[in-house]
N, C-alpha and C positions, 0 to 999 in steps of 0.2 A: 513784242514783249508786253505783258500785262503790267498794270500798275503794281500789283502784289509782288510779281517777280522782280520788278525794278527796285522796289523798296527793300526786298530781301537782299538783292545784289548790292545795293548801296550800303546797307547795314553791315554785310559781310566785309566789304571793302574798308569801311570805317573801322571796324573791329580789327582787321588785319593791319591797317596803318597804325592804329593806337598800340597794338601789341609790338609791332616792329619798332616804333619810337621808344617804347618802354625798354625793350631789349637792348637797343643801341645805347640808351642812356645808362642802363645798368652796367653794360660792358665798359663804357667810357669812365664812369665813376669807379668801378671796380679796379680797372687797370691803374687809375691815378692813385687810389689808396694802397694798392698792392705795391706799386713802385715806391711810394713814400714810406711804407712800413718796412720794406726790405733793405733800404739804405740807411742803416742806423748810424753810419759814420758821415752823414751828409754835412754835419757841422764841424767835422774834424779837419785839421790842416794836413797837408801832404808834404813830406820831405822826399826829394828825389836825389839820388847820387848816381849821376850818369857815368862817372868814371868807373864805378864798381858794379853798375848795372842793377840797381834795386830801388824800390820806393816803399815807403810805409806811410800810414796815416797815424796821427796821434791827436789826442783831445785838444781842443782849441784853448783850454785854460792852461796848457803846459807852455813854458817858455824855453827857448834855447839856452842851455847852460854854457856849453862850449862846443866848438866845432873844429875839427882838423880834417885833413884830406880824407882819412879813412875812418873817422869817428864822429859821431854826433851824440850829444846828450841833451835830454829835455827834463824839466822839473816843474812840479806843481806841489807846493807845500812840502810834504816830506816824501812824495813819490818821485821816482826817477825812471826814465826810459833811456837806455843806452843802446846804440847800434855801432858795431865795429865791422869793418871789412878787412880781412886779412888775405891779401892776394898771394897766389903761388905757394900755398901752404897745404900740405896733405892733411886730410881730415883726421886720420888716426894720430899723426904726429902732433897736431895742434892739441888734440884732446889729452894726450900724454903730457905735454908741456903744462897745460892748465892744471891737470891733476897734481903734478909735481909741485907747482907753485902753491896750490891751495893746501898742500900737506904741511906747510911750515907756517910759523907765526907771521902775521901781517900787521905792521905798524903797532906792535905791542899787544895786539889782540890775540886771543887764542886762534888756533887753526880754524879754517873754514870747515864747518860740518856739512856734509852732503846729506840732506834729509831724504831725498828721492832722486833716483837717476833711472832714465829709461831711454832706449833708442826708439825713434819714431820715424815716420815718413811725413814730411810736410812739404807742400808745394811740389810734390813729385820727387823730392830729394831726401837723402838720408840725413838724419839729424839726431842730436842728443839733447834731451831736455832734462834739466835738473833743478831741484830746489835746494838752496843752500842757506846757511845761517852763519854769520860770523865776521863779515867784513867790517872794517872800521867805519866806512862811510855808508854802508848799506847792510843793515843787520839781516834782513830777510830778502832773498833774491830768487827769481825764477829766470832761468837762462835757457835759450834754445840756440844751439850751435848747428848751423846748417852747412852741409857740404855742397859746394857749387863747382861748376867746371873750372872757374878761375880762382878758386880758393874757398875761404870761409866767410860766412856772414853770421855774426853773433848778436842776438837780440836778448837784452836782459831788462827786466822790470823789477824794481826793488823799492823798499821802504827804508829810509835812513834813520829810523828810530826804533825803539823797543816797544812801541805802543800798538801792537797787533796789526790789523789790516790785512791779514793773510788772504782772506777771501777776496778782498778788493784787488790785491796784487794778482791773484790767479785770474780773476775776470779781466783785468786790464791787459795782462800778458796775452791771454787768449784772443782778446779783441785786436790788439796791435798785430799779433802774429797772423791773424786772419786777413789783415789788410796788406801784408807783405806781397810785393809783386817783383818778379825778376824781369828786367827790361833788356831789350837788345842794345848792345853798345856798338 
């Protein structure tokens, strides 16, 4: 091998090594930043209810208001997140009961007004989502009632005052709902 051929071969090898190192470095940094940017809930807390087979994430600045066997409520300032598990209840029967209750006055307030109502699929299950106005403790509320094999999971996010925040409620509800997972019991 001549000196020129040796130098060309060495330069090609060096270039290939440098290109390979650059590619590996870009892949490593890219996957790190992609992973970091896709988990927007990394700082959120997780609530797991093993008895009823679900978990949700909620913002770290929310504190537990109260908790029962089948219910948990979180609050931050005037925002609330509530999750109910209603076992052994038919989806349609539960929706009818809720609609009946909401059609009458509640603690001296006028009836709850349903602003939007739609049937959706979430987490591979039938659900009803509705926006309401009128509770004594939660003026504006977004609620998703989900049909599960063992009953109902009801997630609501609301604001307990009259000072707007509707877009914040919609965003928070969407985020919390996106973290809902059903777990094996």
